[in-house]
C-alpha positions in Angstrom: -0.2 0.1 0.0 1.5 3.7 -0.9 0.1 6.4 1.3 -0.1 9.9 -0.2 -1.3 13.1 1.5 -4.7 11.8 2.7 -4.9 9.2 0.0 -3.9 5.5 -0.2 -3.1 3.5 -3.4 -3.6 -0.2 -3.0 -3.0 -2.8 -5.7 -2.6 0.1 -8.2 -6.0 1.4 -7.8 -6.3 4.9 -6.2 -8.7 5.5 -3.5 -9.3 8.8 -4.9 -8.8 9.5 -8.6 -5.4 11.1 -9.8 -5.0 13.2 -13.0 -1.8 13.0 -14.9 -0.2 16.8 -15.2 2.7 17.7 -17.0 4.4 21.2 -15.7 7.6 22.9 -16.4 9.7 24.4 -13.8 12.9 26.3 -13.5 16.1 24.4 -13.1 16.7 25.8 -9.8 13.0 24.7 -8.7 13.6 21.2 -10.0 16.9 21.0 -8.0 15.2 22.1 -4.8 11.9 19.8 -5.4 14.6 16.7 -5.9 16.6 17.8 -2.8 13.2 18.3 -0.7 11.7 15.0 -1.7 15.0 13.2 -1.1 15.3 14.6 2.5 11.6 13.7 3.2 11.5 10.2 1.6 8.7 11.1 -0.5 8.2 11.2 -4.2 8.3 14.5 -6.3 4.9 13.9 -7.1 3.8 13.9 -3.6 5.7 16.9 -2.5 3.9 18.7 -5.4 0.4 17.4 -4.1 1.5 18.5 -0.6 2.2 22.0 -2.0 -0.9 22.3 -3.8 -2.8 21.2 -0.5 -1.1 24.0 1.0 -2.4 26.5 -1.4 -5.9 25.0 -0.9 -5.8 25.3 2.9 -4.0 29.0 2.8 -6.8 31.8 2.7 -6.7 33.9 -0.2 -6.5 37.5 0.0 -8.7 39.5 -2.4 -7.6 43.0 -2.8 -10.3 45.6 -1.7 -10.1 48.0 -4.7 -12.4 50.5 -2.8 -9.9 50.5 -0.1 -6.9 50.8 -2.5 -8.7 54.0 -4.5 -9.2 55.7 -1.0 -5.5 55.0 -0.1 -4.2 56.5 -3.3 -6.6 59.5 -2.9 -4.9 60.0 0.7 -1.5 59.7 -0.7 -2.2 62.1 -3.5 -3.6 64.7 -0.9 -0.7 64.3 1.6 1.8 64.6 -1.5 0.1 68.1 -2.5 0.8 69.3 1.3 3.7 71.7 2.0 5.9 71.2 4.8 6.4 74.3 6.8 10.0 75.4 6.3 11.4 76.4 9.8 14.9 75.7 9.4 16.7 73.2 11.6 18.7 73.7 14.4 20.8 70.9 14.1 23.5 69.6 11.7 24.4 66.0 10.5 27.6 66.3 12.0 25.7 67.1 15.4 23.7 64.1 15.0 27.1 61.7 14.8 29.1 63.7 17.1 28.8 61.0 19.8 29.8 58.4 17.3 32.8 60.2 16.1 34.0 61.2 19.6 33.5 65.0 18.5 31.6 67.4 20.8 29.0 69.7 18.7 29.7 73.3 18.0 
């Protein structure tokens, strides 16, 4: 008997029907797949099935278009604001004086 993620194969008959798929992956992905399958002691196909199960059980975030429109409008309003120029009473050298051992002017 061969066990897979929640399914078992007995005498060549799958308890749940499997569909053959052919996919193209990057060379680096293939190397990672082989390495991980070997480390876990499972087939590459089983590792792919586990990955697909992970996708199925992970909640999908659907973008909220209205929220994004509001956010863009907020950013545009903020970008139009002018910063008050009061000058600054410090210099970059003053900020780093303690790191360099110098005393501020």
